N, CA, C and O of each residue as an XYZ file, in Angstrom:
800
protein
N     107.268    -13.288   -122.893
C     106.466    -12.433   -123.756
C     106.821    -10.988   -123.425
O     106.768    -10.577   -122.266
N     107.193    -10.199   -124.481
C     107.572     -8.808   -124.195
C     106.353     -7.921   -124.072
O     105.230     -8.347   -124.343
N     106.580     -6.686   -123.660
C     105.461     -5.771   -123.376
C     104.659     -5.454   -124.631
O     103.436     -5.340   -124.556
N     105.319     -5.305   -125.797
C     104.630     -4.968   -127.037
C     103.664     -6.097   -127.430
O     102.546     -5.834   -127.875
N     104.109     -7.372   -127.259
C     103.249     -8.510   -127.591
C     102.041     -8.562   -126.665
O     100.922     -8.823   -127.108
N     102.272     -8.309   -125.359
C     101.155     -8.324   -124.403
C     100.107     -7.269   -124.758
O      98.908     -7.544   -124.717
N     100.562     -6.056   -125.108
C      99.620     -4.980   -125.465
C      98.868     -5.350   -126.743
O      97.665     -5.115   -126.855
N      99.594     -5.935   -127.713
C      98.964     -6.309   -128.979
C      97.863     -7.349   -128.778
O      96.818     -7.280   -129.426
N      98.094     -8.326   -127.869
C      97.082     -9.351   -127.596
C      95.949     -8.836   -126.721
O      94.793     -9.217   -126.900
N      96.286     -7.976   -125.782
C      95.303     -7.497   -124.818
C      94.285     -6.538   -125.449
O      93.107     -6.563   -125.094
N      94.740     -5.695   -126.384
C      93.861     -4.674   -126.972
C      92.652     -5.279   -127.687
O      91.536     -4.826   -127.436
N      92.813     -6.305   -128.587
C      91.615     -6.886   -129.220
C      90.690     -7.569   -128.230
O      89.470     -7.529   -128.387
N      91.280     -8.215   -127.180
C      90.435     -8.861   -126.171
C      89.596     -7.840   -125.439
O      88.413     -8.071   -125.188
N      90.196     -6.708   -125.093
C      89.464     -5.664   -124.387
C      88.350     -5.106   -125.278
O      87.234     -4.884   -124.806
N      88.646     -4.878   -126.564
C      87.630     -4.356   -127.485
C      86.487     -5.346   -127.629
O      85.320     -4.955   -127.673
N      86.828     -6.646   -127.704
C      85.802     -7.681   -127.819
C      84.914     -7.713   -126.581
O      83.693     -7.829   -126.688
N      85.534     -7.610   -125.405
C      84.766     -7.603   -124.153
C      83.814     -6.428   -124.106
O      82.667     -6.573   -123.683
N      84.279     -5.261   -124.538
C      83.406     -4.076   -124.539
C      82.245     -4.277   -125.499
O      81.112     -3.906   -125.190
N      82.517     -4.863   -126.662
C      81.446     -5.082   -127.643
C      80.417     -6.052   -127.111
O      79.214     -5.836   -127.257
N      80.892     -7.130   -126.487
C      79.963     -8.122   -125.924
C      79.157     -7.502   -124.798
O      77.950     -7.723   -124.697
N      79.818     -6.726   -123.952
C      79.122     -6.071   -122.844
C      78.038     -5.142   -123.338
O      76.938     -5.120   -122.787
N      78.339     -4.364   -124.386
C      77.349     -3.440   -124.948
C      76.185     -4.206   -125.556
O      75.025     -3.838   -125.371
N      76.506     -5.295   -126.298
C      75.437     -6.099   -126.908
C      74.575     -6.746   -125.842
O      73.351     -6.779   -125.970
N      75.202     -7.265   -124.783
C      74.447     -7.914   -123.709
C      73.547     -6.919   -123.004
O      72.411     -7.233   -122.649
N      74.072     -5.692   -122.801
C      73.257     -4.665   -122.152
C      72.049     -4.333   -123.016
O      70.936     -4.183   -122.510
N      72.275     -4.219   -124.326
C      71.164     -3.931   -125.238
C      70.143     -5.044   -125.241
O      68.939     -4.791   -125.263
N      70.634     -6.310   -125.218
C      69.721     -7.454   -125.197
C      68.910     -7.478   -123.917
O      67.706     -7.731   -123.940
N      69.580     -7.212   -122.787
C      68.879     -7.216   -121.496
C      67.820     -6.135   -121.459
O      66.743     -6.335   -120.897
N      68.121     -4.984   -122.057
C      67.143     -3.894   -122.051
C      65.945     -4.242   -122.918
O      64.817     -3.839   -122.631
N      66.207     -5.009   -124.002
C      65.110     -5.348   -124.913
C      64.283     -6.518   -124.414
O      63.162     -6.726   -124.880
N      64.824     -7.291   -123.465
C      64.115     -8.468   -122.961
C      63.144     -8.055   -121.865
O      63.567     -7.429   -120.893
N      61.851     -8.380   -121.982
C      60.906     -8.005   -120.930
C      61.219     -8.709   -119.624
O      61.641     -9.865   -119.619
N      61.014     -8.009   -118.514
C      61.309     -8.584   -117.203
C      60.198     -9.500   -116.726
O      60.423    -10.343   -115.858
N      59.013     -9.350   -117.275
C      57.899    -10.216   -116.887
C      57.302    -10.824   -118.143
O      57.390    -10.257   -119.232
N      56.697    -11.979   -117.972
C      56.056    -12.648   -119.105
C      54.846    -11.838   -119.545
O      54.147    -11.264   -118.711
N      54.593    -11.788   -120.864
C      53.423    -11.050   -121.321
C      52.140    -11.672   -120.807
O      52.065    -12.886   -120.618
N      51.125    -10.838   -120.579
C      49.838    -11.331   -120.087
C      49.175    -12.171   -121.168
O      49.339    -11.912   -122.360
N      48.436    -13.167   -120.745
C      47.726    -14.015   -121.700
C      46.668    -13.205   -122.426
O      45.996    -12.360   -121.834
N      46.531    -13.474   -123.711
C      45.544    -12.752   -124.500
C      44.142    -13.155   -124.058
O      43.889    -14.324   -123.770
N      43.233    -12.182   -124.006
C      41.874    -12.529   -123.610
C      41.221    -13.421   -124.659
O      41.626    -13.429   -125.822
N      40.211    -14.168   -124.237
C      39.506    -15.045   -125.168
C      38.867    -14.203   -126.267
O      38.387    -13.097   -126.018
N      38.868    -14.739   -127.484
C      38.256    -14.028   -128.596
C      36.746    -13.929   -128.369
O      36.118    -14.862   -127.868
N      36.186    -12.801   -128.740
C      34.748    -12.605   -128.576
C      33.989    -13.520   -129.529
O      34.369    -13.681   -130.689
N      32.923    -14.109   -129.029
C      32.063    -14.938   -129.861
C      30.645    -14.871   -129.318
O      30.428    -14.597   -128.138
N      29.684    -15.126   -130.197
C      28.295    -15.141   -129.725
C      27.457    -16.097   -130.567
O      27.814    -16.469   -131.685
N      26.314    -16.478   -129.970
C      25.433    -17.465   -130.565
C      23.984    -16.990   -130.488
O      23.585    -16.318   -129.538
N      23.212    -17.353   -131.503
C      21.779    -17.061   -131.525
C      21.036    -18.379   -131.409
O      21.239    -19.289   -132.213
N      20.172    -18.478   -130.403
C      19.379    -19.694   -130.222
C      17.901    -19.335   -130.279
O      17.467    -18.338   -129.701
N      17.142    -20.157   -130.980
C      15.701    -19.925   -131.038
C      15.105    -20.108   -129.652
O      15.504    -21.007   -128.912
N      14.154    -19.259   -129.302
C      13.486    -19.390   -128.005
C      12.523    -20.568   -128.061
O      11.728    -20.694   -128.993
N      12.605    -21.423   -127.057
C      11.738    -22.593   -127.009
C      10.277    -22.162   -126.980
O       9.883    -21.333   -126.159
N       9.481    -22.725   -127.873
C       8.052    -22.453   -127.889
C       7.639    -21.186   -128.631
O       6.447    -20.890   -128.720
N       8.608    -20.427   -129.170
C       8.249    -19.202   -129.899
C       9.271    -18.965   -131.011
O      10.338    -18.402   -130.766
N       8.948    -19.390   -132.222
C       9.871    -19.304   -133.347
C      10.148    -17.870   -133.783
O      11.082    -17.633   -134.548
N       9.355    -16.910   -133.311
C       9.579    -15.513   -133.700
C      10.605    -14.819   -132.799
O      11.012    -13.690   -133.075
N      11.017    -15.483   -131.742
C      11.959    -14.889   -130.780
C      13.259    -15.695   -130.715
O      13.300    -16.875   -131.061
N      14.307    -15.025   -130.265
C      15.604    -15.686   -130.096
C      16.295    -15.115   -128.864
O      15.907    -14.072   -128.337
N      17.320    -15.820   -128.421
C      18.153    -15.365   -127.304
C      19.595    -15.378   -127.812
O      20.046    -16.351   -128.416
N      20.303    -14.287   -127.556
C      21.698    -14.169   -127.988
C      22.585    -14.261   -126.747
O      22.336    -13.594   -125.743
N      23.613    -15.089   -126.827
C      24.576    -15.198   -125.722
C      25.978    -15.107   -126.298
O      26.190    -15.374   -127.481
N      26.935    -14.728   -125.461
C      28.299    -14.606   -125.957
C      29.306    -14.581   -124.835
O      28.948    -14.567   -123.657
N      30.576    -14.574   -125.214
C      31.661    -14.496   -124.240
C      32.863    -13.835   -124.892
O      32.910    -13.667   -126.110
N      33.851    -13.456   -124.054
C      35.036    -12.772   -124.564
C      34.859    -11.272   -124.659
O      35.628    -10.596   -125.342
N      33.841    -10.737   -123.972
C      33.612     -9.303   -123.971
C      34.157     -8.695   -122.670
O      34.446     -9.414   -121.714
N      34.291     -7.375   -122.650
C      34.928     -6.687   -121.527
C      33.890     -5.908   -120.733
O      33.264     -4.985   -121.254
N      33.713     -6.279   -119.480
C      32.719     -5.616   -118.629
C      32.975     -4.118   -118.520
O      32.037     -3.326   -118.437
N      34.257     -3.732   -118.520
C      34.588     -2.307   -118.349
C      34.209     -1.469   -119.566
O      34.174     -0.241   -119.483
N      33.924     -2.120   -120.699
C      33.530     -1.384   -121.907
C      32.028     -1.117   -121.954
O      31.539     -0.474   -122.882
N      31.305     -1.606   -120.965
C      29.869     -1.350   -120.909
C      29.042     -2.423   -121.592
O      29.496     -3.549   -121.795
N      27.823     -2.052   -121.942
C      26.864     -2.998   -122.515
C      27.302     -3.517   -123.876
O      28.070     -2.875   -124.593
N      26.787     -4.705   -124.213
C      26.941     -5.262   -125.553
C      25.700     -4.854   -126.338
O      24.575     -5.008   -125.863
N      25.913     -4.338   -127.532
C      24.810     -3.970   -128.413
C      24.589     -5.094   -129.410
O      25.540     -5.633   -129.977
N      23.338     -5.440   -129.617
C      22.964     -6.503   -130.543
C      22.270     -5.888   -131.747
O      21.229     -5.244   -131.622
N      22.860     -6.094   -132.901
C      22.331     -5.508   -134.131
C      21.863     -6.626   -135.052
O      22.661     -7.462   -135.476
N      20.568     -6.639   -135.362
C      20.042     -7.661   -136.266
C      20.460     -7.311   -137.686
O      20.101     -6.250   -138.197
N      21.218     -8.200   -138.327
C      21.757     -7.902   -139.656
C      20.807     -8.263   -140.795
O      21.058     -7.906   -141.946
N      19.719     -8.969   -140.482
C      18.751     -9.305   -141.528
C      17.374     -8.740   -141.197
O      16.359     -9.270   -141.649
N      17.337     -7.685   -140.423
C      16.070     -7.063   -140.047
C      16.313     -5.827   -139.199
O      17.443     -5.353   -139.080
N      15.253     -5.315   -138.617
C      15.343     -4.065   -137.847
C      15.439     -4.301   -136.345
O      15.412     -3.347   -135.567
N      15.549     -5.553   -135.932
C      15.598     -5.849   -134.504
C      16.942     -5.511   -133.875
O      17.909     -5.194   -134.568
N      16.983     -5.582   -132.588
C      18.218     -5.312   -131.860
C      17.972     -5.378   -130.376
O      16.880     -5.732   -129.929
N      18.984     -5.037   -129.616
C      18.859     -5.041   -128.167
C      20.210     -4.794   -127.520
O      21.199     -4.517   -128.198
N      20.238     -4.898   -126.219
C      21.483     -4.761   -125.469
C      21.544     -5.863   -124.421
O      20.535     -6.487   -124.093
N      22.732     -6.087   -123.910
C      22.920     -7.085   -122.857
C      24.053     -6.630   -121.944
O      24.972     -5.935   -122.377
N      23.976     -7.024   -120.691
C      24.985     -6.663   -119.703
C      26.057     -7.752   -119.629
O      25.745     -8.942   -119.603
N      27.308     -7.334   -119.596
C      28.434     -8.267   -119.536
C      28.779     -8.563   -118.080
O      28.881     -7.650   -117.260
N      28.956     -9.839   -117.767
C      29.332    -10.231   -116.415
C      30.832    -10.123   -116.199
O      31.582     -9.827   -117.129
N      31.262    -10.361   -114.975
C      32.685    -10.313   -114.643
C      33.494    -11.317   -115.464
O      34.686    -11.113   -115.699
N      32.846    -12.403   -115.902
C      33.532    -13.443   -116.670
C      33.557    -13.157   -118.168
O      34.029    -13.985   -118.947
N      33.047    -11.980   -118.583
C      33.059    -11.612   -119.993
C      31.925    -12.190   -120.802
O      31.910    -12.074   -122.027
N      30.948    -12.830   -120.115
C      29.825    -13.455   -120.812
C      28.565    -12.592   -120.713
O      28.426    -11.769   -119.808
N      27.668    -12.797   -121.649
C      26.370    -12.119   -121.587
C      25.296    -13.028   -122.155
O      25.582    -13.927   -122.945
N      24.064    -12.788   -121.749
C      22.887    -13.448   -122.322
C      21.806    -12.392   -122.443
O      21.490    -11.694   -121.479
N      21.252    -12.285   -123.616
C      20.228    -11.259   -123.844
C      18.867    -11.729   -123.358
O      18.682    -12.896   -123.014
N      17.920    -10.802   -123.334
C      16.523    -11.167   -123.184
C      16.011    -11.564   -124.562
O      16.801    -11.782   -125.480
N      14.711    -11.657   -124.708
C      14.127    -12.012   -126.002
C      14.410    -10.926   -127.040
O      14.237     -9.735   -126.781
N      14.850    -11.368   -128.220
C      15.015    -10.467   -129.364
C      14.327    -11.119   -130.554
O      14.099    -12.328   -130.532
N      13.990    -10.359   -131.592
C      13.368    -10.969   -132.775
C      14.293    -12.011   -133.395
O      15.505    -11.803   -133.454
N      13.740    -13.122   -133.855
C      14.547    -14.169   -134.491
C      15.261    -13.602   -135.709
O      14.696    -12.790   -136.442
N      16.489    -14.024   -135.923
C      17.254    -13.548   -137.070
C      18.744    -13.694   -136.847
O      19.192    -14.394   -135.940
N      19.509    -13.009   -137.705
C      20.969    -13.021   -137.612
C      21.422    -11.766   -136.869
O      20.842    -10.691   -137.023
N      22.485    -11.927   -136.050
C      22.927    -10.809   -135.211
C      24.432    -10.617   -135.219
O      25.220    -11.528   -135.475
N      24.778     -9.377   -134.924
C      26.169     -9.022   -134.652
C      26.167     -8.410   -133.262
O      25.284     -7.618   -132.931
N      27.162     -8.776   -132.437
C      27.285     -8.224   -131.087
C      28.538     -7.357   -131.040
O      29.585     -7.751   -131.554
N      28.437     -6.172   -130.423
C      29.610     -5.307   -130.343
C      29.528     -4.403   -129.119
O      28.454     -4.168   -128.565
N      30.688     -3.906   -128.716
C      30.793     -2.919   -127.648
C      31.455     -1.680   -128.219
O      32.346     -1.786   -129.062
N      31.034     -0.511   -127.773
C      31.684      0.724   -128.212
C      33.133      0.712   -127.741
O      33.412      0.644   -126.543
N      34.050      0.779   -128.702
C      35.465      0.765   -128.370
C      35.967     -0.579   -127.885
O      37.044     -0.665   -127.296
N      35.190     -1.643   -128.129
C      35.584     -2.968   -127.640
C      35.395     -4.044   -128.680
O      35.511     -3.797   -129.880
N      35.103     -5.241   -128.208
C      35.000     -6.420   -129.070
C      33.745     -6.407   -129.922
O      32.768     -5.721   -129.621
N      33.800     -7.183   -130.992
C      32.605     -7.414   -131.803
C      32.701     -8.808   -132.411
O      33.793     -9.342   -132.603
N      31.554     -9.380   -132.705
C      31.524    -10.737   -133.274
C      30.227    -10.945   -134.033
O      29.172    -10.454   -133.631
N      30.315    -11.676   -135.133
C      29.114    -12.128   -135.837
C      28.604    -13.344   -135.084
O      29.359    -14.279   -134.821
N      27.334    -13.332   -134.741
C      26.767    -14.403   -133.925
C      26.391    -15.598   -134.797
O      25.738    -15.448   -135.829
N      26.806    -16.763   -134.375
C      26.502    -17.991   -135.102
C      25.159    -18.531   -134.651
O      24.787    -18.410   -133.483
N      24.438    -19.124   -135.583
C      23.158    -19.732   -135.256
C      23.032    -21.088   -135.915
O      23.841    -21.431   -136.778
N      22.037    -21.866   -135.530
C      21.756    -23.149   -136.151
C      22.897    -24.140   -136.043
O      23.528    -24.268   -134.994
N      23.161    -24.853   -137.156
C      24.190    -25.895   -137.175
C      25.582    -25.321   -136.921
O      26.407    -25.967   -136.275
N      25.851    -24.109   -137.424
C      27.172    -23.495   -137.220
C      27.423    -23.247   -135.740
O      28.532    -23.457   -135.250
N      26.389    -22.798   -135.028
C      26.528    -22.570   -133.587
C      26.764    -23.882   -132.854
O      27.621    -23.959   -131.973
N      26.009    -24.910   -133.215
C      26.171    -26.207   -132.554
C      27.564    -26.776   -132.793
O      28.185    -27.317   -131.878
N      28.055    -26.652   -134.032
C      29.395    -27.142   -134.354
C      30.454    -26.402   -133.538
O      31.394    -27.019   -133.037
N      30.306    -25.082   -133.403
C      31.273    -24.285   -132.651
C      31.267    -24.665   -131.176
O      32.325    -24.787   -130.559
N      30.079    -24.851   -130.609
C      29.965    -25.244   -129.199
C      30.576    -26.622   -128.988
O      31.309    -26.842   -128.024
N      30.270    -27.553   -129.897
C      30.844    -28.894   -129.794
C      32.362    -28.845   -129.853
O      33.038    -29.470   -129.036
N      32.903    -28.103   -130.821
C      34.349    -28.048   -130.995
C      35.030    -27.414   -129.790
O      36.111    -27.839   -129.382
N      34.399    -26.409   -129.233
C      34.975    -25.760   -128.054
C      35.051    -26.748   -126.890
O      36.050    -26.796   -126.172
N      34.013    -27.516   -126.714
C      34.014    -28.518   -125.650
C      35.073    -29.586   -125.907
O      35.798    -29.973   -124.991
N      35.166    -30.061   -127.142
C      36.156    -31.081   -127.480
C      37.563    -30.575   -127.164
O      38.367    -31.296   -126.573
N      37.856    -29.346   -127.554
C      39.181    -28.767   -127.304
C      39.466    -28.643   -125.818
O      40.552    -28.997   -125.360
N      38.487    -28.137   -125.055
C      38.714    -27.949   -123.611
C      38.851    -29.296   -122.899
O      39.640    -29.422   -121.963
N      38.097    -30.293   -123.332
C      38.198    -31.614   -122.711
C      39.520    -32.300   -123.060
O      40.093    -33.011   -122.234
N      39.999    -32.085   -124.285
C      41.303    -32.637   -124.662
C      42.402    -32.027   -123.789
O      43.284    -32.739   -123.308
N      42.348    -30.708   -123.587
C      43.339    -30.028   -122.743
C      43.247    -30.503   -121.298
O      44.263    -30.725   -120.638
N      42.023    -30.654   -120.818
C      41.823    -31.116   -119.440
C      42.348    -32.542   -119.281
O      42.999    -32.851   -118.283
N      42.074    -33.405   -120.246
C      42.546    -34.778   -120.183
C      44.065    -34.861   -120.155
O      44.631    -35.650   -119.398
N      44.729    -34.050   -120.976
C      46.195    -34.060   -121.017
C      46.773    -33.609   -119.679
O      47.737    -34.193   -119.183
N      46.183    -32.574   -119.103
C      46.674    -32.067   -117.811
C      46.473    -33.099   -116.703
O      47.388    -33.370   -115.924
N      45.279    -33.668   -116.638
C      44.985    -34.668   -115.600
C      45.825    -35.928   -115.778
O      46.338    -36.479   -114.805
N      45.964    -36.382   -117.021
C      46.721    -37.594   -117.285
C      48.181    -37.442   -116.873
O      48.751    -38.343   -116.257
N      48.779    -36.319   -117.207
C      50.192    -36.117   -116.865
C      50.362    -36.010   -115.351
O      51.303    -36.568   -114.787
N      49.450    -35.292   -114.695
C      49.533    -35.147   -113.230
C      49.414    -36.500   -112.541
O      50.194    -36.812   -111.641
N      48.438    -37.304   -112.960
C      48.241    -38.626   -112.347
C      49.406    -39.555   -112.639
O      49.872    -40.263   -111.746
N      49.884    -39.564   -113.881
C      51.003    -40.419   -114.251
C      52.272    -40.052   -113.498
O      53.010    -40.930   -113.050
N      52.523    -38.771   -113.360
C      53.716    -38.313   -112.633
C      53.657    -38.751   -111.173
O      54.648    -39.235   -110.626
N      52.492    -38.583   -110.542
C      52.348    -38.954   -109.128
C      52.599    -40.453   -108.930
O      53.289    -40.850   -107.991
N      52.037    -41.282   -109.815
C      52.231    -42.727   -109.690
C      53.679    -43.119   -109.975
O      54.240    -43.982   -109.300
N      54.280    -42.478   -110.980
C      55.674    -42.787   -111.309
C      56.595    -42.430   -110.158
O      57.497    -43.197   -109.822
N      56.376    -41.281   -109.556
C      57.226    -40.855   -108.449
C      56.999    -41.707   -107.200
O      57.853    -41.764   -106.314
N      55.845    -42.368   -107.137
C      55.569    -43.278   -106.021
C      56.098    -44.689   -106.314
O      55.952    -45.596   -105.494
N      56.713    -44.863   -107.492
C      57.303    -46.153   -107.838
C      56.356    -47.107   -108.532
O      56.709    -48.267   -108.742
N      55.166    -46.660   -108.895
C      54.190    -47.524   -109.553
C      54.293    -47.347   -111.065
O      53.417    -46.753   -111.693
N      55.376    -47.871   -111.639
C      55.650    -47.653   -113.060
C      54.892    -48.595   -113.984
O      54.982    -48.459   -115.204
N      54.145    -49.549   -113.431
C      53.336    -50.451   -114.250
C      51.865    -50.030   -114.280
O      51.011    -50.773   -114.763
N      51.575    -48.838   -113.762
C      50.187    -48.369   -113.692
C      49.600    -48.216   -115.090
O      50.307    -47.910   -116.050
N      48.309    -48.433   -115.178
C      47.587    -48.253   -116.437
C      46.699    -47.012   -116.325
O      46.118    -46.755   -115.271
N      46.596    -46.245   -117.413
C      45.762    -45.044   -117.347
C      44.288    -45.385   -117.169
O      43.755    -46.266   -117.843
N      43.644    -44.680   -116.257
C      42.208    -44.840   -116.032
C      41.608    -43.444   -115.925
O      41.567    -42.870   -114.836
N      41.140    -42.891   -117.048
C      40.581    -41.538   -117.008
C      39.450    -41.442   -115.997
O      38.602    -42.331   -115.932
N      39.427    -40.366   -115.203
C      38.360    -40.211   -114.219
C      37.008    -40.022   -114.887
O      36.914    -39.469   -115.983
N      35.972    -40.484   -114.220
C      34.612    -40.268   -114.714
C      34.189    -38.871   -114.289
O      33.870    -38.640   -113.122
N      34.185    -37.965   -115.211
C      33.876    -36.570   -114.893
C      32.954    -36.035   -115.967
O      33.320    -35.974   -117.141
N      31.785    -35.657   -115.573
C      30.809    -35.158   -116.538
C      30.758    -33.644   -116.601
O      29.778    -33.070   -117.076
N      31.816    -32.991   -116.122
C      31.864    -31.535   -116.166
C      31.976    -31.080   -117.617
O      32.978    -31.351   -118.279
N      30.970    -30.404   -118.104
C      30.965    -29.968   -119.495
C      31.372    -28.508   -119.651
O      31.073    -27.878   -120.666
N      32.055    -27.975   -118.645
C      32.634    -26.634   -118.732
C      31.593    -25.553   -119.032
O      31.932    -24.523   -119.615
N      30.360    -25.763   -118.651
C      29.338    -24.744   -118.850
C      28.810    -24.657   -120.264
O      28.015    -23.766   -120.561
N      29.223    -25.551   -121.147
C      28.759    -25.511   -122.523
C      27.555    -26.429   -122.688
O      27.251    -27.248   -121.820
N      26.884    -26.275   -123.809
C      25.707    -27.103   -124.061
C      25.894    -27.819   -125.396
O      25.314    -27.415   -126.404
N      26.706    -28.885   -125.407
C      26.904    -29.618   -126.650
C      25.751    -30.576   -126.900
O      24.992    -30.892   -125.984
N      25.621    -31.034   -128.128
C      24.647    -32.093   -128.373
C      25.287    -33.430   -128.029
O      26.453    -33.471   -127.635
N      24.543    -34.527   -128.170
C      25.054    -35.832   -127.739
C      26.293    -36.247   -128.526
O      27.201    -36.860   -127.964
N      26.344    -35.925   -129.803
C      27.506    -36.272   -130.618
C      28.735    -35.487   -130.165
O      29.837    -36.031   -130.104
N      28.539    -34.194   -129.845
C      29.642    -33.372   -129.361
C      30.159    -33.865   -128.023
O      31.368    -33.913   -127.799
N      29.237    -34.235   -127.123
C      29.638    -34.738   -125.808
C      30.409    -36.048   -125.944
O      31.377    -36.280   -125.221
N      29.980    -36.898   -126.867
C      30.670    -38.174   -127.090
C      32.089    -37.937   -127.600
O      33.039    -38.548   -127.113
N      32.228    -37.048   -128.582
C      33.554    -36.758   -129.137
C      34.449    -36.078   -128.103
O      35.659    -36.307   -128.076
N      33.853    -35.246   -127.258
C      34.628    -34.577   -126.211
C      35.171    -35.597   -125.219
O      36.321    -35.502   -124.790
N      34.334    -36.585   -124.852
C      34.792    -37.632   -123.919
C      35.909    -38.444   -124.547
O      36.892    -38.773   -123.883
N      35.761    -38.770   -125.829
C      36.810    -39.529   -126.525
C      38.111    -38.726   -126.578
O      39.193    -39.278   -126.377
N      38.005    -37.418   -126.848
C      39.196    -36.557   -126.911
C      39.868    -36.473   -125.547
O      41.094    -36.531   -125.446
N      39.048    -36.334   -124.484
C      39.587    -36.275   -123.121
C      40.335    -37.557   -122.788
O      41.469    -37.510   -122.313
N      39.699    -38.711   -123.036
C      40.289    -39.990   -122.655
C      41.563    -40.289   -123.439
O      42.527    -40.814   -122.880
N      41.573    -39.958   -124.733
C      42.769    -40.192   -125.547
C      43.918    -39.304   -125.066
O      45.059    -39.757   -124.973
N      43.613    -38.038   -124.760
C      44.653    -37.128   -124.276
C      45.153    -37.561   -122.910
O      46.347    -37.479   -122.622
N      44.235    -38.023   -122.070
C      44.608    -38.501   -120.732
C      45.581    -39.676   -120.850
O      46.633    -39.681   -120.212
N      45.225    -40.673   -121.672
C      46.067    -41.862   -121.838
C      47.459    -41.476   -122.340
O      48.471    -41.944   -121.818
N      47.494    -40.629   -123.348
C      48.767    -40.228   -123.940
C      49.647    -39.492   -122.928
O      50.838    -39.779   -122.809
N      49.055    -38.543   -122.203
C      49.823    -37.770   -121.224
C      50.245    -38.635   -120.041
O      51.347    -38.479   -119.517
N      49.373    -39.543   -119.623
C      49.681    -40.455   -118.517
C      50.909    -41.291   -118.872
O      51.846    -41.393   -118.081
N      50.899    -41.887   -120.060
C      52.015    -42.727   -120.492
C      53.286    -41.909   -120.684
O      54.385    -42.394   -120.416
N      53.140    -40.665   -121.149
C      54.306    -39.797   -121.308
C      54.935    -39.490   -119.947
O      56.159    -39.434   -119.824
N      54.096    -39.291   -118.926
C      54.616    -39.018   -117.576
C      55.344    -40.226   -117.027
O      56.417    -40.086   -116.441
N      54.775    -41.425   -117.208
C      55.451    -42.636   -116.747
C      56.812    -42.789   -117.428
O      57.806    -43.113   -116.779
N      56.845    -42.554   -118.732
C      58.086    -42.694   -119.483
C      59.126    -41.684   -118.990
O      60.315    -41.990   -118.904
N      58.659    -40.489   -118.672
C      59.581    -39.440   -118.248
C      60.116    -39.673   -116.831
O      61.304    -39.476   -116.576
N      59.249    -40.088   -115.920
C      59.653    -40.161   -114.514
C      60.062    -41.555   -114.030
O      60.598    -41.697   -112.931
N      59.812    -42.574   -114.843
C      60.242    -43.926   -114.467
C      61.526    -44.250   -115.193
O      61.622    -44.067   -116.407
N      62.514    -44.730   -114.460
C      63.776    -45.104   -115.071
C      64.063    -46.567   -114.780
O      63.688    -47.102   -113.736
N      64.732    -47.191   -115.723
C      65.079    -48.607   -115.536
C      66.203    -48.741   -114.515
O      66.638    -49.854   -114.218
């Protein structure tokens, strides 16, 4: 190969390398070095009638920011209102407020229309069902993996008896559906772990 041919072949390769290097540098600069932080839970709140006094209610919520200060409660169907202090976990519970519909908000922070009655119960039930399904999948996969790695590939899923309701107050129907969701997710994840870690 003569010198002219070598230069002719080498020049496009060098240009290509420079282009790739520049593109890679740009990509590396645009790629974050750390994973983004998980988004905080969405703000939500509930209005519950006070036991023994239909004229009063208690408002509770979560997903608020303690650093933003108090939560203000604005009665949207009357002149009532109040405030509540947010805990480190982003939750609050008010004292007695007049019964009615409410909106909860923080100055410069979160706000939410508070659910009451059947809508509140449905939301609480669904939240429990979702959290129990996630918990079941995590536990099932962990247990299945441990048994598979120990050589027990014929194991059958046996969801643990755990009545932890994650601090929620579901009704009996919600608790039943949450248990069913947990057990189904546990079984599925358990079997998936066995399939993944057991080889013929």
